[in-house]
DSSP file (Angstrom, degrees, kcal/mol; ACC not computed):
  #  RESIDUE AA STRUCTURE BP1 BP2  ACC     N-H-->O    O-->H-N    N-H-->O    O-->H-N    TCO  KAPPA ALPHA  PHI   PSI    X-CA   Y-CA   Z-CA
    1    1 A M              0   0    0      0, 0.0     2,-0.3     0, 0.0     0, 0.0   0.000 360.0 360.0 360.0 132.3  -19.2  -11.6   -3.5
    2    2 A T        -     0   0    0      1,-0.1     0, 0.0     0, 0.0     0, 0.0  -0.765 360.0-124.7-107.1 154.5  -16.0  -12.2   -5.3
    3    3 A G        -     0   0    0     -2,-0.3    -1,-0.1     1,-0.2     5,-0.0  -0.212  46.9 -66.2 -84.3 179.8  -12.5  -12.0   -4.0
    4    4 A P    >   -     0   0    0      0, 0.0     3,-1.8     0, 0.0    -1,-0.2  -0.272  50.9-108.8 -64.9 157.0   -9.7   -9.9   -5.5
    5    5 A P  T 3  S+     0   0    0      0, 0.0    -2,-0.1     0, 0.0     0, 0.0   0.747 113.8  64.4 -62.9 -24.1   -8.4  -11.0   -8.9
    6    6 A D  T 3  S-     0   0    0      2,-0.1    82,-0.0     1,-0.1    -3,-0.0   0.470 111.2-115.9 -81.3   1.8   -5.1  -12.3   -7.6
    7    7 A G    <   +     0   0    0     -3,-1.8    -1,-0.1     1,-0.3     3,-0.1   0.455  68.3 140.1  82.8  -0.5   -6.9  -15.0   -5.6
    8    8 A Q        -     0   0    0      1,-0.1    -1,-0.3     3,-0.0    -2,-0.1  -0.475  61.5 -99.2 -73.8 148.0   -5.8  -13.6   -2.2
    9    9 A P        -     0   0    0      0, 0.0     2,-0.4     0, 0.0    -1,-0.1  -0.363  38.7-108.2 -66.5 147.9   -8.4  -13.7    0.5
   10   10 A V        -     0   0    0     -3,-0.1     2,-0.5    -6,-0.0    -7,-0.0  -0.632  29.9-142.6 -77.1 128.5  -10.2  -10.5    1.2
   11   11 A E        -     0   0    0     -2,-0.4     2,-0.3    -3,-0.0    68,-0.1  -0.806  24.0-178.0 -94.1 131.9   -9.2   -8.9    4.5
   12   12 A V        -     0   0    0     -2,-0.5     2,-0.2    66,-0.1     0, 0.0  -0.890  33.0 -99.0-127.5 157.3  -12.0   -7.3    6.4
   13   13 A E        -     0   0    0     -2,-0.3     2,-0.4    66,-0.1    63,-0.0  -0.519  41.4-132.0 -71.5 143.4  -12.2   -5.4    9.7
   14   14 A M  E     -A   77   0A   0     63,-1.2    63,-2.4    -2,-0.2     2,-0.5  -0.817   9.3-126.3-103.4 138.5  -13.4   -7.5   12.5
   15   15 A L  E     -A   76   0A   0     -2,-0.4     2,-1.6    61,-0.2    61,-0.2  -0.689  17.5-135.6 -81.0 127.1  -16.2   -6.5   14.9
   16   16 A D     >  +     0   0    0     59,-3.9     4,-1.9    -2,-0.5     3,-0.1  -0.630  32.7 170.9 -84.4  84.7  -15.0   -6.8   18.5
   17   17 A V  H  > S+     0   0    0     -2,-1.6     4,-2.8     1,-0.2    -1,-0.2   0.789  71.5  60.0 -70.1 -27.4  -18.2   -8.5   19.8
   18   18 A S  H  > S+     0   0    0      2,-0.2     4,-2.2     1,-0.2    -1,-0.2   0.918 107.5  45.1 -67.2 -40.7  -16.6   -9.2   23.3
   19   19 A Q  H  > S+     0   0    0      2,-0.2     4,-2.5     1,-0.2     5,-0.2   0.913 113.4  50.8 -67.0 -41.4  -16.1   -5.5   23.9
   20   20 A L  H  X S+     0   0    0     -4,-1.9     4,-2.4     1,-0.2    -2,-0.2   0.943 111.9  47.3 -59.9 -48.0  -19.6   -4.7   22.6
   21   21 A G  H  X S+     0   0    0     -4,-2.8     4,-2.4     1,-0.2    -1,-0.2   0.898 111.9  50.2 -61.0 -41.7  -21.1   -7.3   24.9
   22   22 A R  H  X S+     0   0    0     -4,-2.2     4,-2.4     1,-0.2    -1,-0.2   0.924 112.4  46.3 -63.4 -44.9  -19.1   -6.1   27.9
   23   23 A L  H  X S+     0   0    0     -4,-2.5     4,-2.6     2,-0.2    -1,-0.2   0.862 111.2  52.1 -68.3 -35.4  -20.2   -2.5   27.4
   24   24 A V  H  X S+     0   0    0     -4,-2.4     4,-2.5    -5,-0.2    -1,-0.2   0.931 111.0  48.0 -64.2 -44.7  -23.8   -3.5   26.9
   25   25 A R  H  X S+     0   0    0     -4,-2.4     4,-2.0     1,-0.2    -2,-0.2   0.924 113.6  47.5 -60.4 -44.5  -23.7   -5.4   30.2
   26   26 A E  H  < S+     0   0    0     -4,-2.4    -2,-0.2     1,-0.2    -1,-0.2   0.913 113.3  47.5 -63.7 -42.7  -22.1   -2.5   32.0
   27   27 A R  H  < S+     0   0    0     -4,-2.6    -1,-0.2     1,-0.2    -2,-0.2   0.882 111.1  51.4 -66.6 -38.6  -24.6    0.0   30.5
   28   28 A R  H >< S+     0   0    0     -4,-2.5     3,-2.4    -5,-0.2    -1,-0.2   0.877  81.3 161.4 -66.7 -37.7  -27.5   -2.2   31.4
   29   29 A G  T 3< S-     0   0    0     -4,-2.0    -1,-0.2     1,-0.3    -2,-0.1  -0.318  72.1 -11.9  56.7-123.0  -26.3   -2.5   35.0
   30   30 A G  T 3  S+     0   0    0     -3,-0.1    -1,-0.3    -2,-0.1    -2,-0.1   0.435 107.0 115.9 -90.3  -0.9  -29.1   -3.6   37.3
   31   31 A Q  S <  S-     0   0    0     -3,-2.4     2,-0.1    -4,-0.1    -3,-0.0  -0.285  74.2-104.0 -65.4 153.3  -31.8   -3.1   34.7
   32   32 A S     >  -     0   0    0      1,-0.1     4,-2.4     4,-0.0     5,-0.2  -0.425  26.2-117.2 -72.2 155.6  -33.7   -6.1   33.4
   33   33 A L  H  > S+     0   0    0      1,-0.2     4,-2.7     2,-0.2     5,-0.2   0.905 114.5  52.8 -58.4 -42.4  -32.8   -7.4   29.9
   34   34 A R  H  > S+     0   0    0      2,-0.2     4,-2.1     1,-0.2    -1,-0.2   0.913 111.0  45.0 -63.3 -43.8  -36.3   -6.6   28.7
   35   35 A L  H  > S+     0   0    0      2,-0.2     4,-2.4     1,-0.2    -1,-0.2   0.933 115.4  46.7 -66.8 -45.6  -36.2   -2.9   29.9
   36   36 A A  H  X S+     0   0    0     -4,-2.4     4,-2.3     1,-0.2    -2,-0.2   0.903 112.5  50.6 -63.5 -41.1  -32.7   -2.3   28.5
   37   37 A A  H  X>S+     0   0    0     -4,-2.7     5,-2.3    -5,-0.2     4,-1.4   0.903 110.0  50.4 -63.3 -40.8  -33.6   -3.9   25.2
   38   38 A S  H  <5S+     0   0    0     -4,-2.1     3,-0.2    -5,-0.2    -2,-0.2   0.917 111.1  48.4 -63.4 -43.6  -36.7   -1.8   24.9
   39   39 A E  H  <5S+     0   0    0     -4,-2.4    -2,-0.2     1,-0.2    -1,-0.2   0.892 113.9  46.9 -61.6 -40.3  -34.6    1.4   25.6
   40   40 A A  H  <5S-     0   0    0     -4,-2.3    -1,-0.2    -5,-0.2    -2,-0.2   0.679 111.8-120.6 -78.1 -17.9  -32.0    0.3   23.0
   41   41 A G  T  <5S+     0   0    0     -4,-1.4     2,-0.3     1,-0.3    -3,-0.2   0.760  74.5 111.5  83.4  25.4  -34.7   -0.5   20.4
   42   42 A V  S   <S-     0   0    0     -5,-2.3    -1,-0.3    -6,-0.2    -2,-0.1  -0.814  72.6 -90.3-124.1 167.5  -33.7   -4.1   20.0
   43   43 A S     >  -     0   0    0     -2,-0.3     4,-2.3     1,-0.1     5,-0.2  -0.351  32.6-116.0 -74.9 158.6  -35.4   -7.4   20.9
   44   44 A F  H  > S+     0   0    0      1,-0.2     4,-2.3     2,-0.2     5,-0.2   0.909 117.2  51.0 -57.4 -44.0  -34.9   -9.1   24.3
   45   45 A S  H  > S+     0   0    0      1,-0.2     4,-2.5     2,-0.2    -1,-0.2   0.869 108.3  51.7 -66.8 -35.8  -33.2  -12.1   22.6
   46   46 A T  H  > S+     0   0    0      2,-0.2     4,-2.7     1,-0.2     5,-0.2   0.936 109.9  49.2 -64.2 -45.4  -30.8   -9.8   20.6
   47   47 A M  H  X S+     0   0    0     -4,-2.3     4,-2.2     1,-0.2    -2,-0.2   0.918 112.6  48.2 -59.3 -44.4  -29.7   -8.1   23.8
   48   48 A S  H  X S+     0   0    0     -4,-2.3     4,-1.3     1,-0.2    -1,-0.2   0.916 112.7  47.5 -63.4 -44.3  -29.2  -11.4   25.5
   49   49 A R  H  <>S+     0   0    0     -4,-2.5     5,-2.8     2,-0.2     4,-0.3   0.899 111.0  51.0 -65.9 -40.5  -27.2  -12.8   22.6
   50   50 A V  H ><5S+     0   0    0     -4,-2.7     3,-1.6     1,-0.2    -1,-0.2   0.917 108.4  51.6 -64.4 -42.4  -25.0   -9.7   22.3
   51   51 A E  H 3<5S+     0   0    0     -4,-2.2    -1,-0.2     1,-0.3    -2,-0.2   0.819 107.9  53.9 -62.0 -28.7  -24.2   -9.8   26.0
   52   52 A A  T 3<5S-     0   0    0     -4,-1.3    -1,-0.3    -5,-0.2    -2,-0.2   0.474 129.5 -96.6 -84.9  -2.0  -23.2  -13.5   25.5
   53   53 A G  T < 5S+     0   0    0     -3,-1.6    -3,-0.2     1,-0.3     2,-0.2   0.583  75.0 142.8 101.9  10.9  -20.8  -12.5   22.7
   54   54 A A      < -     0   0    0     -5,-2.8    -1,-0.3    -6,-0.1   -33,-0.0  -0.518  54.7-111.1 -83.6 154.6  -22.9  -13.0   19.6
   55   55 A Q        -     0   0    0     -2,-0.2     2,-0.1     1,-0.0    -1,-0.1  -0.736  32.4-142.5 -86.9 124.9  -22.6  -10.7   16.6
   56   56 A P        -     0   0    0      0, 0.0     2,-0.0     0, 0.0    -1,-0.0  -0.348  23.2 -98.2 -80.4 165.5  -25.8   -8.6   16.1
   57   57 A D     >  -     0   0    0      1,-0.1     4,-2.7    -2,-0.1     5,-0.2  -0.308  44.1 -97.9 -73.6 170.5  -27.2   -7.7   12.7
   58   58 A L  H  > S+     0   0    0      1,-0.2     4,-2.4     2,-0.2     5,-0.2   0.894 121.7  49.6 -61.4 -43.8  -26.4   -4.3   11.3
   59   59 A A  H  > S+     0   0    0      1,-0.2     4,-2.0     2,-0.2    -1,-0.2   0.929 114.6  44.6 -62.6 -45.1  -29.6   -2.6   12.4
   60   60 A S  H  > S+     0   0    0      1,-0.2     4,-2.7     2,-0.2    -1,-0.2   0.896 111.3  54.8 -65.5 -39.5  -29.3   -3.9   16.0
   61   61 A F  H  X S+     0   0    0     -4,-2.7     4,-2.4     1,-0.2    -2,-0.2   0.928 109.4  46.2 -59.8 -46.1  -25.6   -3.0   16.1
   62   62 A T  H  X S+     0   0    0     -4,-2.4     4,-2.1     1,-0.2    -1,-0.2   0.881 112.9  50.3 -67.4 -36.3  -26.3    0.6   15.1
   63   63 A R  H  X S+     0   0    0     -4,-2.0     4,-2.5    -5,-0.2    -1,-0.2   0.919 111.2  48.6 -65.7 -42.3  -29.1    0.9   17.7
   64   64 A L  H  X S+     0   0    0     -4,-2.7     4,-2.4     2,-0.2    -2,-0.2   0.899 110.1  51.6 -64.7 -39.6  -26.9   -0.6   20.4
   65   65 A C  H  X>S+     0   0    0     -4,-2.4     5,-2.4     2,-0.2     4,-1.3   0.918 111.1  47.9 -62.3 -42.4  -24.1    1.9   19.5
   66   66 A A  H  <5S+     0   0    0     -4,-2.1     3,-0.2     2,-0.2    -2,-0.2   0.916 111.7  50.2 -63.4 -42.4  -26.6    4.8   19.7
   67   67 A W  H  <5S+     0   0    0     -4,-2.5    -2,-0.2     1,-0.2    -1,-0.2   0.869 113.3  45.7 -63.3 -37.5  -27.8    3.5   23.1
   68   68 A L  H  <5S-     0   0    0     -4,-2.4    -1,-0.2    -5,-0.2    -2,-0.2   0.697 109.4-127.1 -76.5 -19.2  -24.3    3.2   24.3
   69   69 A G  T  <5 +     0   0    0     -4,-1.3    -3,-0.2     1,-0.3    -4,-0.1   0.829  68.2 122.9  74.5  32.8  -23.5    6.7   23.0
   70   70 A M      < -     0   0    0     -5,-2.4    -1,-0.3    -6,-0.1    -2,-0.2  -0.946  67.1-108.9-128.5 146.9  -20.5    5.4   21.0
   71   71 A P    >   -     0   0    0      0, 0.0     3,-1.7     0, 0.0     4,-0.3  -0.480  27.1-125.0 -70.9 143.9  -19.5    5.4   17.4
   72   72 A P  G >  S+     0   0    0      0, 0.0     3,-1.8     0, 0.0     4,-0.1   0.816 106.5  70.6 -56.9 -30.4  -19.7    2.1   15.6
   73   73 A S  G >  S+     0   0    0      1,-0.3     3,-1.5     2,-0.2    -3,-0.0   0.742  82.5  72.7 -61.6 -21.6  -16.1    2.5   14.5
   74   74 A R  G <  S+     0   0    0     -3,-1.7    -1,-0.3     1,-0.3     0, 0.0   0.776  94.8  52.5 -63.0 -25.3  -15.0    1.9   18.1
   75   75 A F  G <  S+     0   0    0     -3,-1.8   -59,-3.9    -4,-0.3     2,-0.4   0.312  91.9  91.8 -97.6   8.6  -15.8   -1.8   17.9
   76   76 A F  E <   -A   15   0A   0     -3,-1.5   -61,-0.2   -61,-0.2   -63,-0.0  -0.860  63.3-145.6-109.0 140.7  -13.8   -2.5   14.7
   77   77 A T  E     -A   14   0A   0    -63,-2.4   -63,-1.2    -2,-0.4    -2,-0.0  -0.904  29.4-125.6 -99.0 117.9  -10.2   -3.8   14.6
   78   78 A P        -     0   0    0      0, 0.0     2,-0.3     0, 0.0   -66,-0.1  -0.274  20.9-112.1 -67.0 150.1   -8.5   -2.3   11.5
   79   79 A V        -     0   0    0    -68,-0.1     2,-0.1     1,-0.1   -66,-0.1  -0.625  35.4-110.5 -78.4 135.4   -6.9   -4.6    9.0
   80   80 A A        -     0   0    0     -2,-0.3     2,-0.1     1,-0.1    -1,-0.1  -0.441  37.8-106.3 -66.4 138.1   -3.1   -4.2    8.9
   81   81 A A        -     0   0    0     -2,-0.1    -1,-0.1     1,-0.0     0, 0.0  -0.432  29.9-148.4 -67.3 136.7   -1.8   -2.6    5.7
   82   82 A R        -     0   0    0     -2,-0.1     2,-0.1    -3,-0.1    -1,-0.0  -0.936  18.4-121.7-109.1 123.1   -0.2   -5.1    3.3
   83   83 A P        -     0   0    0      0, 0.0     2,-0.2     0, 0.0     0, 0.0  -0.371  29.9-118.4 -64.4 139.4    2.6   -3.7    1.2
   84   84 A A        -     0   0    0      1,-0.1     0, 0.0    -2,-0.1     0, 0.0  -0.544  23.1-119.4 -79.4 142.1    1.9   -4.1   -2.6
   85   85 A E     >  -     0   0    0     -2,-0.2     4,-2.3     1,-0.1     5,-0.2  -0.466  25.3-114.3 -74.5 151.9    4.3   -6.2   -4.6
   86   86 A P  H  > S+     0   0    0      0, 0.0     4,-2.3     0, 0.0     5,-0.2   0.882 117.1  51.2 -56.5 -40.4    6.1   -4.4   -7.5
   87   87 A L  H  > S+     0   0    0      1,-0.2     4,-2.4     2,-0.2     5,-0.2   0.919 109.5  49.8 -64.2 -42.7    4.2   -6.5  -10.1
   88   88 A D  H  > S+     0   0    0      1,-0.2     4,-2.2     2,-0.2    -1,-0.2   0.885 110.2  51.1 -63.1 -38.5    0.9   -5.7   -8.5
   89   89 A Q  H  X S+     0   0    0     -4,-2.3     4,-2.2     2,-0.2    -1,-0.2   0.924 110.3  48.8 -64.1 -44.0    1.7   -2.0   -8.5
   90   90 A A  H  X S+     0   0    0     -4,-2.3     4,-2.1     1,-0.2    -2,-0.2   0.918 112.8  47.2 -62.5 -43.5    2.6   -2.1  -12.2
   91   91 A I  H  X S+     0   0    0     -4,-2.4     4,-2.6     1,-0.2    -1,-0.2   0.873 109.5  53.8 -67.5 -36.7   -0.5   -3.9  -13.2
   92   92 A A  H  X S+     0   0    0     -4,-2.2     4,-1.6     2,-0.2    -1,-0.2   0.906 108.7  49.6 -63.3 -40.4   -2.6   -1.5  -11.1
   93   93 A H  H  X S+     0   0    0     -4,-2.2     4,-0.7     2,-0.2    -2,-0.2   0.913 111.4  49.1 -64.0 -42.0   -1.1    1.4  -13.0
   94   94 A L  H >< S+     0   0    0     -4,-2.1     3,-1.0     1,-0.2    -2,-0.2   0.923 110.0  50.7 -62.3 -44.1   -1.8   -0.2  -16.3
   95   95 A S  H 3< S+     0   0    0     -4,-2.6    -1,-0.2     1,-0.3    -2,-0.2   0.807 111.5  48.7 -64.8 -29.4   -5.4   -0.9  -15.3
   96   96 A A  H 3< S+     0   0    0     -4,-1.6    -1,-0.3    -5,-0.2    -2,-0.2   0.550  82.3 112.5 -87.8  -7.8   -5.9    2.7  -14.3
   97   97 A D    X<  -     0   0    0     -3,-1.0     3,-1.4    -4,-0.7     8,-0.1  -0.529  56.5-155.8 -70.0 117.2   -4.4    4.1  -17.5
   98   98 A P  T 3  S+     0   0    0      0, 0.0    -1,-0.2     0, 0.0    -4,-0.0   0.690  89.0  65.7 -69.1 -16.3   -7.3    5.8  -19.4
   99   99 A R  T 3  S+     0   0    0      2,-0.1     2,-0.4    -3,-0.0    -2,-0.1   0.636  92.9  73.5 -79.5 -12.8   -5.4    5.4  -22.7
  100  100 A L  S <  S-     0   0    0     -3,-1.4     2,-0.1    -6,-0.2     0, 0.0  -0.840  78.0-132.7-105.4 137.0   -5.7    1.6  -22.5
  101  101 A S     >  -     0   0    0     -2,-0.4     4,-2.6     1,-0.1     5,-0.2  -0.355  33.1-105.3 -73.3 166.2   -8.9   -0.4  -23.1
  102  102 A T  H  > S+     0   0    0      1,-0.2     4,-2.3     2,-0.2     5,-0.2   0.914 122.8  48.9 -59.8 -43.1   -9.8   -3.1  -20.5
  103  103 A D  H  > S+     0   0    0      2,-0.2     4,-2.4     1,-0.2    -1,-0.2   0.902 110.9  49.6 -64.8 -40.8   -8.7   -5.8  -23.0
  104  104 A A  H  > S+     0   0    0      2,-0.2     4,-2.6     1,-0.2     5,-0.2   0.920 111.1  49.3 -64.5 -43.0   -5.4   -4.1  -23.8
  105  105 A A  H  X S+     0   0    0     -4,-2.6     4,-2.4     1,-0.2    -1,-0.2   0.900 112.0  49.0 -62.7 -40.5   -4.6   -3.7  -20.1
  106  106 A K  H  X S+     0   0    0     -4,-2.3     4,-2.3    -5,-0.2    -1,-0.2   0.898 111.1  50.2 -65.1 -40.0   -5.4   -7.3  -19.4
  107  107 A A  H  X S+     0   0    0     -4,-2.4     4,-2.0     2,-0.2    -2,-0.2   0.935 113.3  44.4 -64.6 -46.0   -3.2   -8.4  -22.4
  108  108 A I  H  X S+     0   0    0     -4,-2.6     4,-2.7     1,-0.2    -1,-0.2   0.902 112.7  52.9 -65.2 -40.1   -0.3   -6.3  -21.2
  109  109 A S  H  X S+     0   0    0     -4,-2.4     4,-2.7    -5,-0.2    -1,-0.2   0.901 107.7  51.4 -61.5 -41.0   -0.8   -7.6  -17.6
  110  110 A G  H  X S+     0   0    0     -4,-2.3     4,-2.2     2,-0.2    -1,-0.2   0.911 110.8  47.6 -62.3 -42.9   -0.8  -11.2  -18.8
  111  111 A V  H  X S+     0   0    0     -4,-2.0     4,-2.7     2,-0.2     5,-0.2   0.923 112.4  49.9 -63.9 -44.0    2.5  -10.6  -20.6
  112  112 A L  H  X S+     0   0    0     -4,-2.7     4,-2.9     1,-0.2     5,-0.2   0.923 110.1  50.0 -60.9 -44.4    4.0   -8.9  -17.6
  113  113 A R  H  X S+     0   0    0     -4,-2.7     4,-2.5     1,-0.2    -1,-0.2   0.918 112.8  47.0 -60.8 -43.2    2.9  -11.7  -15.2
  114  114 A E  H  X S+     0   0    0     -4,-2.2     4,-1.8     2,-0.2    -2,-0.2   0.926 114.3  46.3 -65.9 -44.4    4.5  -14.3  -17.5
  115  115 A M  H  X S+     0   0    0     -4,-2.7     4,-2.6     1,-0.2     5,-0.4   0.919 113.3  49.9 -63.0 -43.1    7.7  -12.4  -17.9
  116  116 A Y  H  X S+     0   0    0     -4,-2.9     4,-2.4     1,-0.2    -2,-0.2   0.914 109.5  50.9 -62.9 -43.3    7.9  -11.8  -14.2
  117  117 A A  H  < S+     0   0    0     -4,-2.5    -1,-0.2    -5,-0.2    -2,-0.2   0.862 117.4  40.1 -62.7 -35.2    7.4  -15.4  -13.4
  118  118 A N  H  < S+     0   0    0     -4,-1.8    -2,-0.2    -5,-0.2    -1,-0.2   0.810 127.0  29.2 -83.6 -31.0   10.1  -16.5  -15.8
  119  119 A L  H  < S+     0   0    0     -4,-2.6    -3,-0.2    -5,-0.2     2,-0.2   0.702  88.4 101.8-108.2 -22.7   12.7  -13.8  -15.1
  120  120 A A     <  -     0   0    0     -4,-2.4     2,-0.3    -5,-0.4    -4,-0.0  -0.437  68.8-128.8 -69.9 134.4   12.3  -12.7  -11.5
  121  121 A K        -     0   0    0     -2,-0.2     2,-0.9     1,-0.1    -1,-0.1  -0.614  17.4-123.2 -80.2 138.4   14.9  -14.2   -9.2
  122  122 A T        -     0   0    0     -2,-0.3     2,-0.3     3,-0.0    -1,-0.1  -0.748  30.1-140.6 -83.2 113.5   13.5  -15.8   -6.1
  123  123 A A        -     0   0    0     -2,-0.9     3,-0.0     1,-0.1    -3,-0.0  -0.536  12.5-121.1 -77.4 135.6   15.2  -14.0   -3.3
  124  124 A A        -     0   0    0     -2,-0.3    -1,-0.1     1,-0.1     0, 0.0  -0.595  37.7-107.7 -71.9 132.9   16.3  -16.1   -0.4
  125  125 A P        -     0   0    0      0, 0.0    -1,-0.1     0, 0.0     4,-0.1  -0.317  15.3-132.2 -63.5 145.5   14.7  -14.8    2.7
  126  126 A S  S    S+     0   0    0      2,-0.1    -2,-0.0    -3,-0.0     3,-0.0   0.805  96.5  34.1 -68.1 -27.8   16.9  -12.9    5.1
  127  127 A K  S    S-     0   0    0      3,-0.0    -1,-0.0     0, 0.0     2,-0.0  -0.928 102.8 -95.6-122.1 149.9   15.5  -15.0    8.0
  128  128 A P        -     0   0    0      0, 0.0     2,-0.9     0, 0.0    -2,-0.1  -0.375  41.8-114.1 -62.6 143.6   14.4  -18.6    7.8
  129  129 A V        +     0   0    0     -4,-0.1     2,-0.5    27,-0.1     0, 0.0  -0.708  47.4 165.4 -83.9 109.6   10.7  -18.9    7.2
  130  130 A V        -     0   0    0     -2,-0.9     2,-0.6     2,-0.1    23,-0.1  -0.983  23.7-154.0-128.7 120.3    9.2  -20.4   10.3
  131  131 A A        +     0   0    0     -2,-0.5     2,-0.4    21,-0.1    -2,-0.0  -0.832  20.0 170.7 -95.9 124.4    5.5  -20.3   10.9
  132  132 A C        -     0   0    0     -2,-0.6     2,-0.7     2,-0.0    -2,-0.1  -0.954  14.6-167.4-136.8 115.4    4.6  -20.5   14.6
  133  133 A H        -     0   0    0     -2,-0.4     2,-0.8     3,-0.0     3,-0.1  -0.896   5.9-176.9-106.3 111.8    1.1  -20.0   15.7
  134  134 A L    >   -     0   0    0     -2,-0.7     3,-1.8     1,-0.2     4,-0.3  -0.841   7.1-178.0-110.9  95.5    0.9  -19.5   19.5
  135  135 A R  G >  S+     0   0    0     -2,-0.8     3,-0.5     1,-0.3    -1,-0.2   0.837  86.3  48.7 -61.6 -31.7   -2.7  -19.2   20.5
  136  136 A A  G >> S+     0   0    0      1,-0.2     3,-1.7    -3,-0.1     4,-0.6   0.304  76.7 109.5 -92.3  10.6   -1.7  -18.7   24.1
  137  137 A A  G X4 S+     0   0    0     -3,-1.8     3,-0.9     1,-0.3    -1,-0.2   0.836  73.0  59.4 -57.0 -33.3    1.0  -16.0   23.3
  138  138 A S  G <4 S+     0   0    0     -3,-0.5    -1,-0.3    -4,-0.3    -2,-0.1   0.727 109.4  42.6 -70.7 -19.2   -1.2  -13.3   24.9
  139  139 A V  G <4 S+     0   0    0     -3,-1.7    -1,-0.2    -4,-0.1    -2,-0.2   0.396  94.8  99.6-106.4   2.8   -1.2  -15.1   28.2
  140  140 A M  S << S-     0   0    0     -3,-0.9     3,-0.1    -4,-0.6    -3,-0.0  -0.423  86.4 -88.3 -82.2 162.3    2.4  -16.1   28.3
  141  141 A R    >   -     0   0    0      1,-0.1     3,-1.8    -2,-0.1    -1,-0.1  -0.340  61.1 -80.0 -64.4 152.3    5.0  -14.2   30.2
  142  142 A P  T 3  S+     0   0    0      0, 0.0    -1,-0.1     0, 0.0    -4,-0.0  -0.283 116.2  17.5 -56.9 135.8    6.7  -11.3   28.3
  143  143 A G  T 3> S+     0   0    0     -3,-0.1     4,-2.2     1,-0.0     5,-0.2   0.136  93.5 104.4  92.1 -19.7    9.4  -12.5   26.0
  144  144 A V  H <> S+     0   0    0     -3,-1.8     4,-2.6     1,-0.2     5,-0.2   0.937  79.3  49.8 -63.9 -47.7    8.4  -16.2   25.9
  145  145 A P  H  > S+     0   0    0      0, 0.0     4,-2.3     0, 0.0    -1,-0.2   0.898 112.3  49.2 -58.6 -37.9    6.8  -16.1   22.4
  146  146 A Q  H  > S+     0   0    0      2,-0.2     4,-2.5     1,-0.2    -2,-0.2   0.911 111.3  48.5 -66.9 -41.6    9.9  -14.4   21.0
  147  147 A R  H  X S+     0   0    0     -4,-2.2     4,-2.5     2,-0.2    -1,-0.2   0.894 111.4  50.1 -66.3 -38.3   12.2  -17.0   22.6
  148  148 A L  H  X S+     0   0    0     -4,-2.6     4,-2.6     2,-0.2    -1,-0.2   0.908 110.3  50.8 -64.4 -40.5   10.0  -19.8   21.2
  149  149 A G  H  X S+     0   0    0     -4,-2.3     4,-2.1    -5,-0.2    -2,-0.2   0.918 111.5  47.2 -61.8 -43.4   10.1  -18.2   17.8
  150  150 A A  H  X S+     0   0    0     -4,-2.5     4,-2.2     2,-0.2    -2,-0.2   0.898 111.8  51.1 -65.2 -40.2   13.9  -17.9   17.9
  151  151 A L  H  X S+     0   0    0     -4,-2.5     4,-2.3     1,-0.2    -2,-0.2   0.921 110.6  48.2 -62.9 -44.1   14.2  -21.6   19.1
  152  152 A L  H  X S+     0   0    0     -4,-2.6     4,-2.6     1,-0.2    -1,-0.2   0.877 109.7  53.0 -64.8 -36.9   12.0  -22.8   16.3
  153  153 A A  H  X S+     0   0    0     -4,-2.1     4,-2.4     2,-0.2    -1,-0.2   0.904 109.4  49.4 -64.0 -40.5   14.1  -20.8   13.8
  154  154 A D  H  X S+     0   0    0     -4,-2.2     4,-2.4     2,-0.2    -2,-0.2   0.910 111.5  48.6 -63.8 -42.0   17.3  -22.4   15.2
  155  155 A I  H  X S+     0   0    0     -4,-2.3     4,-2.4     2,-0.2    -2,-0.2   0.920 111.3  50.6 -63.2 -43.4   15.7  -25.9   14.8
  156  156 A H  H  X S+     0   0    0     -4,-2.6     4,-2.2     1,-0.2    -2,-0.2   0.918 110.9  48.6 -59.8 -45.1   14.6  -25.1   11.3
  157  157 A S  H  X S+     0   0    0     -4,-2.4     4,-2.4     1,-0.2    -1,-0.2   0.912 111.0  49.9 -62.8 -43.7   18.1  -24.0   10.4
  158  158 A A  H  X S+     0   0    0     -4,-2.4     4,-2.2     1,-0.2    -1,-0.2   0.891 110.6  50.3 -63.5 -39.4   19.6  -27.1   11.9
  159  159 A L  H  X S+     0   0    0     -4,-2.4     4,-2.4     2,-0.2    -1,-0.2   0.890 108.8  51.9 -66.1 -38.9   17.2  -29.3    9.9
  160  160 A E  H  X S+     0   0    0     -4,-2.2     4,-2.4     2,-0.2    -2,-0.2   0.935 110.1  49.0 -61.3 -45.5   18.1  -27.5    6.7
  161  161 A D  H  X S+     0   0    0     -4,-2.4     4,-2.5     1,-0.2    -2,-0.2   0.904 110.7  50.9 -59.9 -41.7   21.8  -28.1    7.3
  162  162 A L  H  X S+     0   0    0     -4,-2.2     4,-2.6     1,-0.2    -1,-0.2   0.904 109.6  49.7 -63.3 -42.0   21.1  -31.8    8.0
  163  163 A V  H  X S+     0   0    0     -4,-2.4     4,-2.2     2,-0.2    -1,-0.2   0.907 111.2  49.2 -63.9 -41.7   19.1  -32.1    4.8
  164  164 A V  H  X S+     0   0    0     -4,-2.4     4,-1.4     2,-0.2    -2,-0.2   0.921 112.8  47.4 -63.9 -43.8   21.9  -30.5    2.8
  165  165 A R  H  X S+     0   0    0     -4,-2.5     4,-0.6     1,-0.2    -2,-0.2   0.913 112.8  48.5 -63.7 -42.6   24.5  -32.8    4.4
  166  166 A E  H >< S+     0   0    0     -4,-2.6     3,-0.8     1,-0.2    -1,-0.2   0.862 109.5  52.6 -66.4 -35.3   22.3  -35.9    3.7
  167  167 A A  H 3< S+     0   0    0     -4,-2.2    -1,-0.2     1,-0.2    -2,-0.2   0.796 104.5  57.9 -70.0 -27.6   21.8  -34.8    0.1
  168  168 A G  H 3<        0   0    0     -4,-1.4    -1,-0.2     1,-0.2    -2,-0.2   0.613 360.0 360.0 -77.6 -13.2   25.6  -34.5   -0.3
  169  169 A R    <<        0   0    0     -3,-0.8    -1,-0.2    -4,-0.6    -2,-0.1   0.474 360.0 360.0 -75.2 360.0   26.2  -38.1    0.7
């Protein structure tokens, strides 16, 4: 499998295996694993692994969804839409133009990319770019992740000012 031509990682929907495992456990109730697995049409070991949070293969997943009486789509988290850049939109239009051969579209796209790289102004971000990954954000009190983000942005801004002042000496 190859990624998109621009080298960006392919974004895919993620299977919520924890929800699947929880619902399988609830549906099984007091039944034995072997009996529930037999009813669902999967192996005993597959049923046990899914309840423990493992991802099943496609055939087992569809059988478990049928056994649960739920559509498979319920267990997927959709990928957030990513806005297309103007250059990417222009190149997509060129590639879709039936009047252009594949080679012609690639040639024009190459020229556009080169011109864009040379002429496009790099816009200063309206907010400082601060990357903050808070794994525990979901268990923090409301507002704490936002305050930490604002604090980190202030620290980033102060460090930028310090670097500018030091460079001016």
